[in-house]
VEXKENU-173942 format. One record per residue: x, y, z of N, C-alpha, C, CB in turn; residue number from 1; chain. Coordinates in steps of 0.02 Angstrom, whole numbers, plus 50000, padded with zeros to 5 digits. Glycine has a CB too. Layout:
<pt><n_xx>X</n_xx><n_yy>Y</n_yy><n_zz>Z</n_zz><ca_xx>X</ca_xx><ca_yy>Y</ca_yy><ca_zz>Z</ca_zz><c_xx>X</c_xx><c_yy>Y</c_yy><c_zz>Z</c_zz><cb_xx>X</cb_xx><cb_yy>Y</cb_yy><cb_zz>Z</cb_zz><k>NUM</k><c>A</c></pt>
...
***
This chain:
<pt><n_xx>49350</n_xx><n_yy>50658</n_yy><n_zz>49628</n_zz><ca_xx>49286</ca_xx><ca_yy>50628</ca_yy><ca_zz>49644</ca_zz><c_xx>49267</c_xx><c_yy>50615</c_yy><c_zz>49719</c_zz><cb_xx>49283</cb_xx><cb_yy>50565</cb_yy><cb_zz>49610</cb_zz><k>1</k><c>A</c></pt>
<pt><n_xx>49218</n_xx><n_yy>50644</n_yy><n_zz>49749</n_zz><ca_xx>49182</ca_xx><ca_yy>50634</ca_yy><ca_zz>49802</ca_zz><c_xx>49161</c_xx><c_yy>50579</c_yy><c_zz>49819</c_zz><cb_xx>49140</cb_xx><cb_yy>50664</cb_yy><cb_zz>49802</cb_zz><k>2</k><c>A</c></pt>
<pt><n_xx>49147</n_xx><n_yy>50525</n_yy><n_zz>49881</n_zz><ca_xx>49107</ca_xx><ca_yy>50461</ca_yy><ca_zz>49868</ca_zz><c_xx>49056</c_xx><c_yy>50461</c_yy><c_zz>49913</c_zz><cb_xx>49146</cb_xx><cb_yy>50397</cb_yy><cb_zz>49874</cb_zz><k>3</k><c>A</c></pt>
<pt><n_xx>48989</n_xx><n_yy>50464</n_yy><n_zz>49892</n_zz><ca_xx>48933</ca_xx><ca_yy>50444</ca_yy><ca_zz>49947</ca_zz><c_xx>48910</c_xx><c_yy>50387</c_yy><c_zz>49959</c_zz><cb_xx>48880</cb_xx><cb_yy>50470</cb_yy><cb_zz>49938</cb_zz><k>4</k><c>A</c></pt>
<pt><n_xx>48933</n_xx><n_yy>50327</n_yy><n_zz>49917</n_zz><ca_xx>48943</ca_xx><ca_yy>50254</ca_yy><ca_zz>49912</ca_zz><c_xx>48913</c_xx><c_yy>50229</c_yy><c_zz>49989</c_zz><cb_xx>49031</cb_xx><cb_yy>50233</cb_yy><cb_zz>49896</cb_zz><k>5</k><c>A</c></pt>
<pt><n_xx>48865</n_xx><n_yy>50191</n_yy><n_zz>50018</n_zz><ca_xx>48843</ca_xx><ca_yy>50154</ca_yy><ca_zz>50073</ca_zz><c_xx>48907</c_xx><c_yy>50124</c_yy><c_zz>50092</c_zz><cb_xx>48784</cb_xx><cb_yy>50103</cb_yy><cb_zz>50059</cb_zz><k>6</k><c>A</c></pt>
<pt><n_xx>48947</n_xx><n_yy>50082</n_yy><n_zz>50083</n_zz><ca_xx>48966</ca_xx><ca_yy>50046</ca_yy><ca_zz>50103</ca_zz><c_xx>49042</c_xx><c_yy>50028</c_yy><c_zz>50065</c_zz><cb_xx>48915</cb_xx><cb_yy>50010</cb_yy><cb_zz>50108</cb_zz><k>7</k><c>A</c></pt>
<pt><n_xx>49105</n_xx><n_yy>50047</n_yy><n_zz>50119</n_zz><ca_xx>49166</ca_xx><ca_yy>50021</ca_yy><ca_zz>50076</ca_zz><c_xx>49230</c_xx><c_yy>50017</c_yy><c_zz>50121</c_zz><cb_xx>49182</cb_xx><cb_yy>50074</cb_yy><cb_zz>50010</cb_zz><k>8</k><c>A</c></pt>
<pt><n_xx>49286</n_xx><n_yy>50009</n_yy><n_zz>50099</n_zz><ca_xx>49350</ca_xx><ca_yy>49985</ca_yy><ca_zz>50141</ca_zz><c_xx>49407</c_xx><c_yy>49996</c_yy><c_zz>50080</c_zz><cb_xx>49343</cb_xx><cb_yy>49891</cb_yy><cb_zz>50173</cb_zz><k>9</k><c>A</c></pt>
<pt><n_xx>49447</n_xx><n_yy>50030</n_yy><n_zz>50118</n_zz><ca_xx>49504</ca_xx><ca_yy>50048</ca_yy><ca_zz>50071</ca_zz><c_xx>49559</c_xx><c_yy>50059</c_yy><c_zz>50127</c_zz><cb_xx>49488</cb_xx><cb_yy>50120</cb_yy><cb_zz>50018</cb_zz><k>10</k><c>A</c></pt>
<pt><n_xx>49635</n_xx><n_yy>50072</n_yy><n_zz>50078</n_zz><ca_xx>49672</ca_xx><ca_yy>50092</ca_yy><ca_zz>50128</ca_zz><c_xx>49719</c_xx><c_yy>50178</c_yy><c_zz>50112</c_zz><cb_xx>49721</cb_xx><cb_yy>50022</cb_yy><cb_zz>50139</cb_zz><k>11</k><c>A</c></pt>
<pt><n_xx>49723</n_xx><n_yy>50227</n_yy><n_zz>50140</n_zz><ca_xx>49722</ca_xx><ca_yy>50308</ca_yy><ca_zz>50124</ca_zz><c_xx>49786</c_xx><c_yy>50284</c_yy><c_zz>50103</c_zz><cb_xx>49712</cb_xx><cb_yy>50378</cb_yy><cb_zz>50187</cb_zz><k>12</k><c>A</c></pt>
<pt><n_xx>49774</n_xx><n_yy>50318</n_yy><n_zz>50042</n_zz><ca_xx>49848</ca_xx><ca_yy>50338</ca_yy><ca_zz>49991</ca_zz><c_xx>49873</c_xx><c_yy>50400</c_yy><c_zz>50010</c_zz><cb_xx>49835</cb_xx><cb_yy>50346</cb_yy><cb_zz>49903</cb_zz><k>13</k><c>A</c></pt>
<pt><n_xx>49831</n_xx><n_yy>50451</n_yy><n_zz>50018</n_zz><ca_xx>49853</ca_xx><ca_yy>50526</ca_yy><ca_zz>50036</ca_zz><c_xx>49787</c_xx><c_yy>50562</c_yy><c_zz>50043</c_zz><cb_xx>49903</cb_xx><cb_yy>50564</cb_yy><cb_zz>49976</cb_zz><k>14</k><c>A</c></pt>
<pt><n_xx>49840</n_xx><n_yy>50617</n_yy><n_zz>50087</n_zz><ca_xx>49798</ca_xx><ca_yy>50664</ca_yy><ca_zz>50141</ca_zz><c_xx>49796</c_xx><c_yy>50714</c_yy><c_zz>50118</c_zz><cb_xx>49820</cb_xx><cb_yy>50676</cb_yy><cb_zz>50208</cb_zz><k>15</k><c>A</c></pt>
<pt><n_xx>49733</n_xx><n_yy>50766</n_yy><n_zz>50129</n_zz><ca_xx>49762</ca_xx><ca_yy>50833</ca_yy><ca_zz>50089</ca_zz><c_xx>49701</c_xx><c_yy>50866</c_yy><c_zz>50137</c_zz><cb_xx>49758</cb_xx><cb_yy>50840</cb_yy><cb_zz>49982</cb_zz><k>16</k><c>A</c></pt>
<pt><n_xx>49718</n_xx><n_yy>50930</n_yy><n_zz>50157</n_zz><ca_xx>49683</ca_xx><ca_yy>50990</ca_yy><ca_zz>50177</ca_zz><c_xx>49678</c_xx><c_yy>51045</c_yy><c_zz>50144</c_zz><cb_xx>49701</cb_xx><cb_yy>51009</cb_yy><cb_zz>50224</cb_zz><k>17</k><c>A</c></pt>
<pt><n_xx>49619</n_xx><n_yy>51101</n_yy><n_zz>50124</n_zz><ca_xx>49628</ca_xx><ca_yy>51144</ca_yy><ca_zz>50095</ca_zz><c_xx>49556</c_xx><c_yy>51224</c_yy><c_zz>50119</c_zz><cb_xx>49632</cb_xx><cb_yy>51104</cb_yy><cb_zz>50021</cb_zz><k>18</k><c>A</c></pt>
<pt><n_xx>49588</n_xx><n_yy>51278</n_yy><n_zz>50106</n_zz><ca_xx>49550</ca_xx><ca_yy>51298</ca_yy><ca_zz>50133</ca_zz><c_xx>49517</c_xx><c_yy>51316</c_yy><c_zz>50027</c_zz><cb_xx>49576</cb_xx><cb_yy>51357</cb_yy><cb_zz>50207</cb_zz><k>19</k><c>A</c></pt>
<pt><n_xx>49459</n_xx><n_yy>51283</n_yy><n_zz>50012</n_zz><ca_xx>49428</ca_xx><ca_yy>51281</ca_yy><ca_zz>49965</ca_zz><c_xx>49380</c_xx><c_yy>51354</c_yy><c_zz>49939</c_zz><cb_xx>49396</cb_xx><cb_yy>51224</cb_yy><cb_zz>49979</cb_zz><k>20</k><c>A</c></pt>
<pt><n_xx>49351</n_xx><n_yy>51367</n_yy><n_zz>49985</n_zz><ca_xx>49308</ca_xx><ca_yy>51430</ca_yy><ca_zz>49981</ca_zz><c_xx>49347</c_xx><c_yy>51493</c_yy><c_zz>50011</c_zz><cb_xx>49237</cb_xx><cb_yy>51418</cb_yy><cb_zz>50024</cb_zz><k>21</k><c>A</c></pt>
<pt><n_xx>49411</n_xx><n_yy>51494</n_yy><n_zz>50033</n_zz><ca_xx>49433</ca_xx><ca_yy>51549</ca_yy><ca_zz>50075</ca_zz><c_xx>49406</c_xx><c_yy>51544</c_yy><c_zz>50129</c_zz><cb_xx>49422</cb_xx><cb_yy>51610</cb_yy><cb_zz>50054</cb_zz><k>22</k><c>A</c></pt>
<pt><n_xx>49361</n_xx><n_yy>51523</n_yy><n_zz>50167</n_zz><ca_xx>49350</ca_xx><ca_yy>51502</ca_yy><ca_zz>50248</ca_zz><c_xx>49341</c_xx><c_yy>51469</c_yy><c_zz>50277</c_zz><cb_xx>49324</cb_xx><cb_yy>51514</cb_yy><cb_zz>50275</cb_zz><k>23</k><c>A</c></pt>
<pt><n_xx>49307</n_xx><n_yy>51401</n_yy><n_zz>50258</n_zz><ca_xx>49331</ca_xx><ca_yy>51318</ca_yy><ca_zz>50299</ca_zz><c_xx>49384</c_xx><c_yy>51294</c_yy><c_zz>50270</c_zz><cb_xx>49276</cb_xx><cb_yy>51250</cb_yy><cb_zz>50294</cb_zz><k>24</k><c>A</c></pt>
<pt><n_xx>49404</n_xx><n_yy>51256</n_yy><n_zz>50311</n_zz><ca_xx>49450</ca_xx><ca_yy>51225</ca_yy><ca_zz>50289</ca_zz><c_xx>49413</c_xx><c_yy>51113</c_yy><c_zz>50274</c_zz><cb_xx>49518</cb_xx><cb_yy>51251</cb_yy><cb_zz>50358</cb_zz><k>25</k><c>A</c></pt>
<pt><n_xx>49435</n_xx><n_yy>51107</n_yy><n_zz>50240</n_zz><ca_xx>49409</ca_xx><ca_yy>51039</ca_yy><ca_zz>50223</ca_zz><c_xx>49476</c_xx><c_yy>50979</c_yy><c_zz>50222</c_zz><cb_xx>49370</cb_xx><cb_yy>51047</cb_yy><cb_zz>50143</cb_zz><k>26</k><c>A</c></pt>
<pt><n_xx>49440</n_xx><n_yy>50928</n_yy><n_zz>50248</n_zz><ca_xx>49486</ca_xx><ca_yy>50884</ca_yy><ca_zz>50247</ca_zz><c_xx>49479</c_xx><c_yy>50810</c_yy><c_zz>50205</c_zz><cb_xx>49494</cb_xx><cb_yy>50876</cb_yy><cb_zz>50312</cb_zz><k>27</k><c>A</c></pt>
<pt><n_xx>49511</n_xx><n_yy>50827</n_yy><n_zz>50181</n_zz><ca_xx>49486</ca_xx><ca_yy>50724</ca_yy><ca_zz>50124</ca_zz><c_xx>49562</c_xx><c_yy>50670</c_yy><c_zz>50123</c_zz><cb_xx>49466</cb_xx><cb_yy>50745</cb_yy><cb_zz>49985</cb_zz><k>28</k><c>A</c></pt>
<pt><n_xx>49530</n_xx><n_yy>50629</n_yy><n_zz>50117</n_zz><ca_xx>49580</ca_xx><ca_yy>50570</ca_yy><ca_zz>50120</ca_zz><c_xx>49570</c_xx><c_yy>50559</c_yy><c_zz>50058</c_zz><cb_xx>49572</cb_xx><cb_yy>50506</cb_yy><cb_zz>50168</cb_zz><k>29</k><c>A</c></pt>
<pt><n_xx>49632</n_xx><n_yy>50526</n_yy><n_zz>50009</n_zz><ca_xx>49612</ca_xx><ca_yy>50485</ca_yy><ca_zz>49937</ca_zz><c_xx>49616</c_xx><c_yy>50425</c_yy><c_zz>49973</c_zz><cb_xx>49665</cb_xx><cb_yy>50490</cb_yy><cb_zz>49860</cb_zz><k>30</k><c>A</c></pt>
<pt><n_xx>49565</n_xx><n_yy>50364</n_yy><n_zz>49950</n_zz><ca_xx>49574</ca_xx><ca_yy>50294</ca_yy><ca_zz>49967</ca_zz><c_xx>49592</c_xx><c_yy>50261</c_yy><c_zz>49906</c_zz><cb_xx>49513</cb_xx><cb_yy>50261</cb_yy><cb_zz>49999</cb_zz><k>31</k><c>A</c></pt>
<pt><n_xx>49637</n_xx><n_yy>50205</n_yy><n_zz>49898</n_zz><ca_xx>49637</ca_xx><ca_yy>50143</ca_yy><ca_zz>49874</ca_zz><c_xx>49572</c_xx><c_yy>50097</c_yy><c_zz>49895</c_zz><cb_xx>49702</cb_xx><cb_yy>50115</cb_yy><cb_zz>49896</cb_zz><k>32</k><c>A</c></pt>
<pt><n_xx>49542</n_xx><n_yy>50097</n_yy><n_zz>49853</n_zz><ca_xx>49474</ca_xx><ca_yy>50028</ca_yy><ca_zz>49883</ca_zz><c_xx>49488</c_xx><c_yy>49951</c_yy><c_zz>49881</c_zz><cb_xx>49401</cb_xx><cb_yy>50026</cb_yy><cb_zz>49830</cb_zz><k>33</k><c>A</c></pt>
<pt><n_xx>49462</n_xx><n_yy>49927</n_yy><n_zz>49911</n_zz><ca_xx>49495</ca_xx><ca_yy>49852</ca_yy><ca_zz>49905</ca_zz><c_xx>49497</c_xx><c_yy>49827</c_yy><c_zz>49833</c_zz><cb_xx>49453</cb_xx><cb_yy>49795</cb_yy><cb_zz>49948</cb_zz><k>34</k><c>A</c></pt>
<pt><n_xx>49444</n_xx><n_yy>49826</n_yy><n_zz>49785</n_zz><ca_xx>49436</ca_xx><ca_yy>49835</ca_yy><ca_zz>49714</ca_zz><c_xx>49474</c_xx><c_yy>49857</c_yy><c_zz>49674</c_zz><cb_xx>49397</cb_xx><cb_yy>49862</cb_yy><cb_zz>49700</cb_zz><k>35</k><c>A</c></pt>
<pt><n_xx>49528</n_xx><n_yy>49914</n_yy><n_zz>49708</n_zz><ca_xx>49588</ca_xx><ca_yy>49936</ca_yy><ca_zz>49669</ca_zz><c_xx>49542</c_xx><c_yy>50019</c_yy><c_zz>49632</c_zz><cb_xx>49620</cb_xx><cb_yy>49856</cb_yy><cb_zz>49597</cb_zz><k>36</k><c>A</c></pt>
<pt><n_xx>49476</n_xx><n_yy>50029</n_yy><n_zz>49639</n_zz><ca_xx>49484</ca_xx><ca_yy>50082</ca_yy><ca_zz>49643</ca_zz><c_xx>49511</c_xx><c_yy>50156</c_yy><c_zz>49685</c_zz><cb_xx>49451</cb_xx><cb_yy>50076</cb_yy><cb_zz>49631</cb_zz><k>37</k><c>A</c></pt>
<pt><n_xx>49522</n_xx><n_yy>50206</n_yy><n_zz>49671</n_zz><ca_xx>49529</ca_xx><ca_yy>50270</ca_yy><ca_zz>49693</ca_zz><c_xx>49478</c_xx><c_yy>50315</c_yy><c_zz>49707</c_zz><cb_xx>49563</cb_xx><cb_yy>50297</cb_yy><cb_zz>49655</cb_zz><k>38</k><c>A</c></pt>
<pt><n_xx>49453</n_xx><n_yy>50334</n_yy><n_zz>49768</n_zz><ca_xx>49424</ca_xx><ca_yy>50388</ca_yy><ca_zz>49774</ca_zz><c_xx>49418</c_xx><c_yy>50443</c_yy><c_zz>49825</c_zz><cb_xx>49384</cb_xx><cb_yy>50373</cb_yy><cb_zz>49765</cb_zz><k>39</k><c>A</c></pt>
<pt><n_xx>49394</n_xx><n_yy>50486</n_yy><n_zz>49835</n_zz><ca_xx>49407</ca_xx><ca_yy>50548</ca_yy><ca_zz>49865</ca_zz><c_xx>49353</c_xx><c_yy>50554</c_yy><c_zz>49906</c_zz><cb_xx>49418</cb_xx><cb_yy>50606</cb_yy><cb_zz>49821</cb_zz><k>40</k><c>A</c></pt>
<pt><n_xx>49380</n_xx><n_yy>50558</n_yy><n_zz>49985</n_zz><ca_xx>49297</ca_xx><ca_yy>50551</ca_yy><ca_zz>50041</ca_zz><c_xx>49348</c_xx><c_yy>50631</c_yy><c_zz>50085</c_zz><cb_xx>49279</cb_xx><cb_yy>50428</cb_yy><cb_zz>50122</cb_zz><k>41</k><c>A</c></pt>
<pt><n_xx>49280</n_xx><n_yy>50665</n_yy><n_zz>50120</n_zz><ca_xx>49284</ca_xx><ca_yy>50705</ca_yy><ca_zz>50169</ca_zz><c_xx>49273</c_xx><c_yy>50658</c_yy><c_zz>50208</c_zz><cb_xx>49248</cb_xx><cb_yy>50761</cb_yy><cb_zz>50172</cb_zz><k>42</k><c>A</c></pt>
<pt><n_xx>49316</n_xx><n_yy>50704</n_yy><n_zz>50267</n_zz><ca_xx>49336</ca_xx><ca_yy>50673</ca_yy><ca_zz>50347</ca_zz><c_xx>49338</c_xx><c_yy>50719</c_yy><c_zz>50382</c_zz><cb_xx>49402</cb_xx><cb_yy>50636</cb_yy><cb_zz>50362</cb_zz><k>43</k><c>A</c></pt>
<pt><n_xx>49283</n_xx><n_yy>50711</n_yy><n_zz>50458</n_zz><ca_xx>49301</ca_xx><ca_yy>50754</ca_yy><ca_zz>50498</ca_zz><c_xx>49370</c_xx><c_yy>50777</c_yy><c_zz>50532</c_zz><cb_xx>49268</cb_xx><cb_yy>50741</cb_yy><cb_zz>50532</cb_zz><k>44</k><c>A</c></pt>
<pt><n_xx>49388</n_xx><n_yy>50810</n_yy><n_zz>50572</n_zz><ca_xx>49468</ca_xx><ca_yy>50851</ca_yy><ca_zz>50578</ca_zz><c_xx>49474</c_xx><c_yy>50793</c_yy><c_zz>50657</c_zz><cb_xx>49468</cb_xx><cb_yy>50980</cb_yy><cb_zz>50598</cb_zz><k>45</k><c>A</c></pt>
<pt><n_xx>49435</n_xx><n_yy>50757</n_yy><n_zz>50684</n_zz><ca_xx>49473</ca_xx><ca_yy>50711</ca_yy><ca_zz>50726</ca_zz><c_xx>49492</c_xx><c_yy>50642</c_yy><c_zz>50692</c_zz><cb_xx>49433</cb_xx><cb_yy>50698</cb_yy><cb_zz>50788</cb_zz><k>46</k><c>A</c></pt>
<pt><n_xx>49473</n_xx><n_yy>50616</n_yy><n_zz>50627</n_zz><ca_xx>49475</ca_xx><ca_yy>50577</ca_yy><ca_zz>50595</ca_zz><c_xx>49556</c_xx><c_yy>50572</c_yy><c_zz>50569</c_zz><cb_xx>49421</cb_xx><cb_yy>50587</cb_yy><cb_zz>50555</cb_zz><k>47</k><c>A</c></pt>
<pt><n_xx>49557</n_xx><n_yy>50638</n_yy><n_zz>50537</n_zz><ca_xx>49582</ca_xx><ca_yy>50653</ca_yy><ca_zz>50464</ca_zz><c_xx>49661</c_xx><c_yy>50655</c_yy><c_zz>50504</c_zz><cb_xx>49545</cb_xx><cb_yy>50740</cb_yy><cb_zz>50413</cb_zz><k>48</k><c>A</c></pt>
<pt><n_xx>49658</n_xx><n_yy>50670</n_yy><n_zz>50575</n_zz><ca_xx>49721</ca_xx><ca_yy>50674</ca_yy><ca_zz>50635</ca_zz><c_xx>49741</c_xx><c_yy>50611</c_yy><c_zz>50661</c_zz><cb_xx>49699</cb_xx><cb_yy>50715</cb_yy><cb_zz>50702</cb_zz><k>49</k><c>A</c></pt>
<pt><n_xx>49706</n_xx><n_yy>50576</n_yy><n_zz>50649</n_zz><ca_xx>49723</ca_xx><ca_yy>50500</ca_yy><ca_zz>50670</ca_zz><c_xx>49737</c_xx><c_yy>50457</c_yy><c_zz>50611</c_zz><cb_xx>49663</cb_xx><cb_yy>50466</cb_yy><cb_zz>50710</cb_zz><k>50</k><c>A</c></pt>
<pt><n_xx>49717</n_xx><n_yy>50463</n_yy><n_zz>50553</n_zz><ca_xx>49756</ca_xx><ca_yy>50410</ca_yy><ca_zz>50498</ca_zz><c_xx>49808</c_xx><c_yy>50446</c_yy><c_zz>50466</c_zz><cb_xx>49706</cb_xx><cb_yy>50381</cb_yy><cb_zz>50436</cb_zz><k>51</k><c>A</c></pt>
<pt><n_xx>49845</n_xx><n_yy>50380</n_yy><n_zz>50442</n_zz><ca_xx>49913</ca_xx><ca_yy>50402</ca_yy><ca_zz>50422</ca_zz><c_xx>49914</c_xx><c_yy>50368</c_yy><c_zz>50385</c_zz><cb_xx>49969</cb_xx><cb_yy>50404</cb_yy><cb_zz>50459</cb_zz><k>52</k><c>A</c></pt>
<pt><n_xx>49945</n_xx><n_yy>50386</n_yy><n_zz>50301</n_zz><ca_xx>49954</ca_xx><ca_yy>50345</ca_yy><ca_zz>50240</ca_zz><c_xx>49968</c_xx><c_yy>50261</c_yy><c_zz>50246</c_zz><cb_xx>50014</cb_xx><cb_yy>50378</cb_yy><cb_zz>50205</cb_zz><k>53</k><c>A</c></pt>
<pt><n_xx>49936</n_xx><n_yy>50246</n_yy><n_zz>50220</n_zz><ca_xx>49943</ca_xx><ca_yy>50154</ca_yy><ca_zz>50245</ca_zz><c_xx>49880</c_xx><c_yy>50132</c_yy><c_zz>50293</c_zz><cb_xx>50025</cb_xx><cb_yy>50136</cb_yy><cb_zz>50303</cb_zz><k>54</k><c>A</c></pt>
<pt><n_xx>49842</n_xx><n_yy>50191</n_yy><n_zz>50330</n_zz><ca_xx>49799</ca_xx><ca_yy>50144</ca_yy><ca_zz>50367</ca_zz><c_xx>49759</c_xx><c_yy>50125</c_yy><c_zz>50333</c_zz><cb_xx>49768</cb_xx><cb_yy>50162</cb_yy><cb_zz>50418</cb_zz><k>55</k><c>A</c></pt>
<pt><n_xx>49688</n_xx><n_yy>50080</n_yy><n_zz>50335</n_zz><ca_xx>49651</ca_xx><ca_yy>50069</ca_yy><ca_zz>50344</ca_zz><c_xx>49566</c_xx><c_yy>50116</c_yy><c_zz>50342</c_zz><cb_xx>49681</cb_xx><cb_yy>50047</cb_yy><cb_zz>50382</cb_zz><k>56</k><c>A</c></pt>
<pt><n_xx>49507</n_xx><n_yy>50124</n_yy><n_zz>50319</n_zz><ca_xx>49459</ca_xx><ca_yy>50149</ca_yy><ca_zz>50343</ca_zz><c_xx>49399</c_xx><c_yy>50112</c_yy><c_zz>50315</c_zz><cb_xx>49462</cb_xx><cb_yy>50217</cb_yy><cb_zz>50333</cb_zz><k>57</k><c>A</c></pt>
<pt><n_xx>49349</n_xx><n_yy>50100</n_yy><n_zz>50352</n_zz><ca_xx>49294</ca_xx><ca_yy>50055</ca_yy><ca_zz>50333</ca_zz><c_xx>49244</c_xx><c_yy>50114</c_yy><c_zz>50359</c_zz><cb_xx>49291</cb_xx><cb_yy>49970</cb_yy><cb_zz>50373</cb_zz><k>58</k><c>A</c></pt>
<pt><n_xx>49194</n_xx><n_yy>50091</n_yy><n_zz>50283</n_zz><ca_xx>49137</ca_xx><ca_yy>50143</ca_yy><ca_zz>50324</ca_zz><c_xx>49075</c_xx><c_yy>50105</c_yy><c_zz>50320</c_zz><cb_xx>49123</cb_xx><cb_yy>50226</cb_yy><cb_zz>50287</cb_zz><k>59</k><c>A</c></pt>
<pt><n_xx>49018</n_xx><n_yy>50081</n_yy><n_zz>50335</n_zz><ca_xx>48963</ca_xx><ca_yy>50027</ca_yy><ca_zz>50332</ca_zz><c_xx>48910</c_xx><c_yy>50077</c_yy><c_zz>50331</c_zz><cb_xx>48957</cb_xx><cb_yy>49967</cb_yy><cb_zz>50396</cb_zz><k>60</k><c>A</c></pt>
<pt><n_xx>48860</n_xx><n_yy>50051</n_yy><n_zz>50295</n_zz><ca_xx>48790</ca_xx><ca_yy>50113</ca_yy><ca_zz>50276</ca_zz><c_xx>48755</c_xx><c_yy>50116</c_yy><c_zz>50337</c_zz><cb_xx>48725</cb_xx><cb_yy>50089</cb_yy><cb_zz>50209</cb_zz><k>61</k><c>A</c></pt>
<pt><n_xx>48740</n_xx><n_yy>50181</n_yy><n_zz>50343</n_zz><ca_xx>48709</ca_xx><ca_yy>50212</ca_yy><ca_zz>50404</ca_zz><c_xx>48781</c_xx><c_yy>50248</c_yy><c_zz>50447</c_zz><cb_xx>48664</cb_xx><cb_yy>50143</cb_yy><cb_zz>50454</cb_zz><k>62</k><c>A</c></pt>
<pt><n_xx>48827</n_xx><n_yy>50231</n_yy><n_zz>50453</n_zz><ca_xx>48886</ca_xx><ca_yy>50230</ca_yy><ca_zz>50496</ca_zz><c_xx>48938</c_xx><c_yy>50285</c_yy><c_zz>50470</c_zz><cb_xx>48918</cb_xx><cb_yy>50157</cb_yy><cb_zz>50495</cb_zz><k>63</k><c>A</c></pt>
<pt><n_xx>48971</n_xx><n_yy>50337</n_yy><n_zz>50497</n_zz><ca_xx>49026</ca_xx><ca_yy>50400</ca_yy><ca_zz>50460</ca_zz><c_xx>49091</c_xx><c_yy>50328</c_yy><c_zz>50470</c_zz><cb_xx>49045</cb_xx><cb_yy>50510</cb_yy><cb_zz>50526</cb_zz><k>64</k><c>A</c></pt>
<pt><n_xx>49147</n_xx><n_yy>50357</n_yy><n_zz>50429</n_zz><ca_xx>49193</ca_xx><ca_yy>50306</ca_yy><ca_zz>50422</ca_zz><c_xx>49241</c_xx><c_yy>50309</c_yy><c_zz>50450</c_zz><cb_xx>49209</cb_xx><cb_yy>50295</cb_yy><cb_zz>50372</cb_zz><k>65</k><c>A</c></pt>
<pt><n_xx>49261</n_xx><n_yy>50251</n_yy><n_zz>50471</n_zz><ca_xx>49328</ca_xx><ca_yy>50268</ca_yy><ca_zz>50537</ca_zz><c_xx>49362</c_xx><c_yy>50202</c_yy><c_zz>50509</c_zz><cb_xx>49304</cb_xx><cb_yy>50265</cb_yy><cb_zz>50646</cb_zz><k>66</k><c>A</c></pt>
<pt><n_xx>49409</n_xx><n_yy>50192</n_yy><n_zz>50565</n_zz><ca_xx>49470</ca_xx><ca_yy>50170</ca_yy><ca_zz>50556</ca_zz><c_xx>49457</c_xx><c_yy>50096</c_yy><c_zz>50553</c_zz><cb_xx>49518</cb_xx><cb_yy>50194</cb_yy><cb_zz>50607</cb_zz><k>67</k><c>A</c></pt>
<pt><n_xx>49488</n_xx><n_yy>50050</n_yy><n_zz>50532</n_zz><ca_xx>49465</ca_xx><ca_yy>49994</ca_yy><ca_zz>50521</ca_zz><c_xx>49522</c_xx><c_yy>49945</c_yy><c_zz>50512</c_zz><cb_xx>49421</cb_xx><cb_yy>49998</cb_yy><cb_zz>50470</cb_zz><k>68</k><c>A</c></pt>
***
């Protein structure tokens, strides 16, 4: 599941990247939200390279996800 929820915060549990359509590299993070829910989030290259498993990620309404 890829999420477009307005606000959330959670911990990175898995990093993944793949050429799903053969030409575009997609970077996704699997997060465990504070309420225990697991979600998948697409992120840009810079953020993906910056994060490691165990890092916190926060998204606020109208903003891109960021390290938190």
